[in-house]
Every structure is written in structure tokens, then in C-alpha cells.
C-alpha positions in Angstrom: 0.0 0.0 0.0 1.4 3.3 -1.0 0.9 6.7 0.7 -0.5 9.6 -1.3 1.1 12.9 -1.4 -1.5 14.3 0.9 -0.9 11.6 3.5 2.9 12.2 3.4 2.3 15.8 3.9 0.1 15.1 7.0 2.8 12.8 8.4 5.5 15.5 8.0 3.3 18.1 9.5 2.6 15.9 12.5 6.3 15.2 13.0 7.0 18.9 12.7 4.3 19.7 15.3 5.7 17.1 17.6 9.2 18.5 17.3 7.9 22.0 18.0 5.9 20.9 21.0 8.8 19.0 22.5 11.1 21.9 21.8 8.7 24.4 23.2 8.3 22.8 26.7 11.0 22.0 29.2 11.2 21.1 32.9 13.1 23.2 35.4 14.5 21.3 38.4 14.3 22.9 41.8 18.1 22.9 42.1 18.5 24.8 38.8 17.8 28.2 37.4 17.3 28.7 33.7 18.1 31.7 31.5 16.1 32.1 28.3 18.4 33.4 25.6 16.8 34.7 22.4 19.2 35.0 19.5 22.1 35.3 21.9 20.5 37.9 24.2 19.1 36.9 27.6 15.4 37.8 27.9 14.4 36.2 31.2 15.2 34.0 34.1 13.2 31.1 35.5 13.5 29.9 39.1 16.0 32.6 40.2 17.2 32.9 43.8 14.4 33.9 46.1 11.6 32.5 43.9 10.1 29.0 43.5 9.4 28.4 39.8 10.4 24.8 39.4 8.3 22.7 37.1 7.1 22.8 33.4 7.8 25.9 31.4 7.5 27.0 27.8 9.8 28.8 25.3 9.7 29.9 21.7 10.8 26.9 19.7 14.0 27.3 17.5 14.4 30.8 18.7 14.9 30.6 22.5 17.6 28.6 24.2 17.3 27.4 27.8 20.7 27.8 29.6 20.7 25.9 32.9 22.8 27.1 35.8 23.2 25.7 39.3 21.1 27.3 41.9 23.0 25.8 44.9 26.3 26.8 46.5 29.2 26.0 44.1 32.7 25.1 45.4 35.9 25.8 43.6 39.1 24.0 44.7 42.0 26.3 43.8 45.3 24.8 42.7 48.3 25.1 45.0 49.7 28.5 45.0 53.1 29.7 46.3 52.8 32.9 48.3 55.6 35.1 49.7 54.6 36.3 53.2 55.5 39.6 54.9 58.6 37.9 56.5 59.8 36.9 53.0 59.0 33.3 53.6 57.5 31.1 50.9 54.3 29.2 51.7 52.4 26.7 49.6 48.7 27.4 50.1 45.7 25.2 49.2 42.4 27.2 49.3 38.8 26.8 48.3 35.9 29.2 47.7 32.2 28.8 47.8 29.9 31.0 45.8 26.3 31.3 44.6 25.0 32.7 41.3 22.9 35.7 42.6 22.3 37.5 39.3 22.0 34.9 36.5 21.6 37.4 33.7 24.8 39.3 34.7 26.6 35.9 35.2 25.7 34.9 31.7 26.6 38.2 30.1 30.1 38.2 31.8 31.0 34.5 32.0 28.6 32.6 29.8 29.0 29.2 31.5 30.2 27.7 34.8 33.5 26.4 33.4 34.5 29.8 32.2 33.4 31.2 35.6 35.6 28.6 37.4 38.7 29.7 35.6 37.9 33.4 36.0 37.0 33.1 39.7 40.1 31.0 40.5 42.4 33.6 39.1 40.7 36.3 41.2 41.0 34.0 44.3 44.7 33.5 43.8 45.2 37.3 43.3 43.2 38.0 46.5 45.1 35.5 48.5 48.4 36.9 47.4 47.4 40.4 48.4 45.9 39.5 51.8 48.4 36.8 52.9 51.3 38.7 51.5 50.9 41.3 54.2 50.9 38.7 57.1 53.6 36.5 58.6 53.7 32.7 58.3 52.8 32.4 62.0 49.7 34.5 61.5 48.7 32.5 58.4 49.2 29.1 60.0 47.7 29.7 63.4 47.8 33.3 64.9 45.4 35.3 62.8 44.1 32.7 60.3 40.4 33.4 60.9 40.8 37.1 60.6 42.8 36.8 57.4 40.1 34.5 55.9 37.5 37.2 56.7 39.7 39.8 54.9 40.2 37.4 51.9 36.4 36.9 51.7 35.7 40.6 51.8 38.4 41.3 49.2 37.1 38.5 46.9 33.5 39.8 47.2 34.8 43.3 46.3 36.6 41.9 43.2 33.6 39.9 42.1 31.4 42.9 42.3 33.9 45.1 40.5 34.1 42.5 37.7 30.3 42.3 37.5 30.4 38.5 37.8 26.8 38.2 39.2 27.9 36.0 42.1 27.7 36.1 45.9 30.9 35.0 47.6 29.9 32.8 50.6 33.2 31.7 52.1 37.0 31.6 51.5 39.1 29.1 53.4 42.6 27.8 53.5 42.8 24.0 53.6 46.6 23.8 54.0 49.5 26.2 54.4 52.9 24.7 54.4 56.5 25.4 53.6 58.0 24.2 50.3 59.8 20.9 50.8 63.2 22.5 50.1 62.8 25.0 53.0 61.4 22.7 55.7 64.7 21.4 56.9 66.2 24.9 57.1 63.2 26.3 58.9 63.2 23.3 61.3 66.8 23.9 62.2 66.2 27.6 62.7 63.2 27.0 64.9 65.2 24.4 66.9 68.0 26.9 67.5 65.6 29.6 68.5 63.9 27.3 71.0 67.3 26.3 72.4 68.2 29.9 72.9 64.9 30.6 74.5 65.4 27.7 76.9 68.9 28.8 77.8 67.6 32.3 78.5 64.8 30.9 80.7 67.3 28.8 82.6 69.6 31.8 83.1 66.7 33.9 84.4 65.7 31.0 86.7 69.2 30.7 88.0 69.4 34.4 88.7 66.0 34.3 90.4 67.2 31.4 92.6 70.3 33.3 93.7 68.1 36.3 94.5 65.8 34.2 96.6 68.7 32.5 98.4 70.3 35.9 99.1 67.0 37.3 100.4 66.5 34.2 102.6 70.1 34.5 104.0 69.4 38.2 104.7 66.2 37.3 106.6 68.0 34.6 108.6 70.8 37.0 109.5 68.3 39.6 110.6 66.3 37.1 112.6 69.5 35.8 114.3 70.7 39.3 115.1 67.3 40.2 116.5 67.3 37.0 118.6 70.8 37.7 119.9 69.8 41.2 120.8 66.7 40.0 122.7 68.8 37.3 124.3 71.3 39.9 125.5 68.6 42.1 126.8 66.9 39.2 128.7 70.2 38.0 130.1 71.1 41.5 131.2 67.8 41.9 132.9 68.3 38.6 134.6 71.8 39.4 135.7 70.6 42.8 137.0 67.8 41.1 138.9 70.2 38.5 140.3 72.6 41.2 141.4 69.9 43.1 143.2 68.8 40.0 144.9 72.3 39.1 146.0 72.9 42.7 147.1 69.8 42.6 149.2 70.8 39.2 150.6 74.4 40.2 151.3 73.2 43.3 153.1 71.1 41.4 155.5 73.6 38.7 156.5 77.3 39.3 155.5 78.4 35.9 156.9 75.9 34.1 154.7 77.1 36.0 151.7 80.7 35.0 152.3 79.6 31.4 152.8 77.6 31.5 149.5 80.4 32.9 147.5 82.7 30.3 148.9 80.3 27.6 147.8 80.2 29.0 144.3 84.0 29.0 144.2 84.0 25.3 145.4 81.4 24.5 142.7 83.4 26.1 139.9 86.7 24.6 141.1 85.5 21.0 141.4 82.8 20.9 138.7 84.7 18.9 136.2 86.2 16.5 138.7 89.7 16.9 137.1 90.9 20.1 138.8 94.1 19.9 140.8 94.7 22.6 143.5 98.0 23.2 145.3 97.3 25.1 148.5 98.8 25.3 152.0 97.0 23.6 154.8 96.0 26.8 156.5 94.7 28.5 153.3 91.5 30.5 153.7 90.0 28.6 150.8 89.3 25.7 153.1 88.1 27.7 156.1 84.6 26.2 156.0 86.0 22.7 156.0 87.6 23.4 159.4 84.3 23.6 161.3 82.2 20.7 162.3 78.5 20.3 162.2 78.2 21.9 165.6 80.3 24.9 164.8 83.5 23.6 166.5 86.9 23.2 164.8 87.1 20.1 162.5 89.9 17.7 163.0 92.5 17.9 160.3 93.6 14.7 158.6 
């Protein structure tokens, strides 16, 4: 069975209509935003940030093109970049950036697609990191002021993106790793080790000096305490001797014979206290006068 010319024409018209219908309708995912481009010029945006227009949409067949862009946050992992710090040290920095397409039409006019945007944004990121990190020391970059420096890099990157009319919103800039080049690590390690050894020697010297100061202060306090104690001892002994002298004087004044007897007893005590004293005296010496009297007061018999 052969088709007539009219039937062939109907089939062709049907296929053309099907093609036009399929080309006229398209589905927008909720994670995407679509720019309608008519003859190379953007004429509208579907499902932009802040609006929910996901679903089925229509465009002019064969005239409009639907350019799909990501609506989510986009991450760019920058290549390793060698940066010279304020202390003239070289650091190899790995960084990443997160951004969002905030103005799809401007993004398309400036960058056209996400791959071109990646190359352009990565160059801006490297330039921003060189400027911000180049004014800081390696210690600040690694640990000291890292968070503050990242805030400065984010603000600088946002300023550059706005000046370049990229149509993006910079969300975050971070450093994944900041390390010394391999050829400099050994040198820096030796220098840091020497610096720590010098610092330790200085601390030990300060500790030794402090120890000597403490010992000298303690010796001074001991000397002062001993001198005060000796002074108080002398005062107490002087007062005791004075009191003893007054008591003896009062006793001697009342009974002179008892006073003579008491002094003789003290002399005997001092003379024979150690048990090894040898005295050479005449038999009638006054030293033994109290040995010449008996218990009843009569003369004792000499032997």
C-alpha cells in the first residue's frame, strides 16, 4: 500500500508539530535556574534565587535557548599557589571558595558558563590570597590570625567579584593547608630548633638568677632574725643578771656571813665541777676555812 502525497504531507506536518511541541516545553529542576536566551541575548530567568518556579515551562521553539545554571552553592578548589609572606617566607597554600549565582543574567553576560566562571574566579581568588596573605607573617597564616585573614580574603574576593560584574555572591573563602615548600622545611626546622634552644637557655639563666636572689633574700632574713634574737637574748640575760645582782645585794646586806659562805660555795662548785681540777694550797689556806668547822660549829679535826 502506497501513501498519497497528501498523507505524506500530513505525516510530515505531524512530525514537525511534535518537534515544535517537545522543543517548546521544558522542565526546570528545583536545584537549577534557567536563563532564556533569544538570539544570543538573555530575555528572562526562570526559578532565580528567592523565587520558586520549578516545574514545566514553555519557550519559543527554535528561537529561545534554555541555559541551565546551578542554583546551589558552588565550590571551587583552587590549585596550589606559592605565596611570599611579609617575612619573605614562601608558603604553599591550598584554598577553596564557595559562591552562589545571585544574578543569572549578569553571570551569563560576563561568564557565559560555569567552566569559564571557574577559571575566572580561580584567578581572582589567587590574586586576592596573594594580596591578603602577603601582608601577614607565616605564623599569622598558620595559626595566629588565620580566621581574621580569611575574613579579609572573603571581603576582598567579594569586592573583586562585584567590580568585575560576575553576578555571584561569595559565601566563604578558606585555606585547607598552608605549608612550607619541601626545600625549605629542613632549614626552617633547624632555625626553629636553634631559636627554642636559645629561649630555653635564656629561661634557665633567668631561673638561676632568680634562685640566687631568693637565696640571698633568705640569707638576709636569717641574719636579721638571728641578730634580733641575739639582741633580745642579751637584753633578757642583762635583765636577769641585774635582777640576780639586786637579789644578791639585798641578801648580802642582810647577812654578810651568809654572803661570804655563799660565794665560797660557788667557788668550790666552779673549782671541782669537772672532777679533774688539781689545786696546790697550803693547809692553813683561807680557801678551806669552811672545812675546818664541824656540824656543831667547832673546829674540825684535820687529817
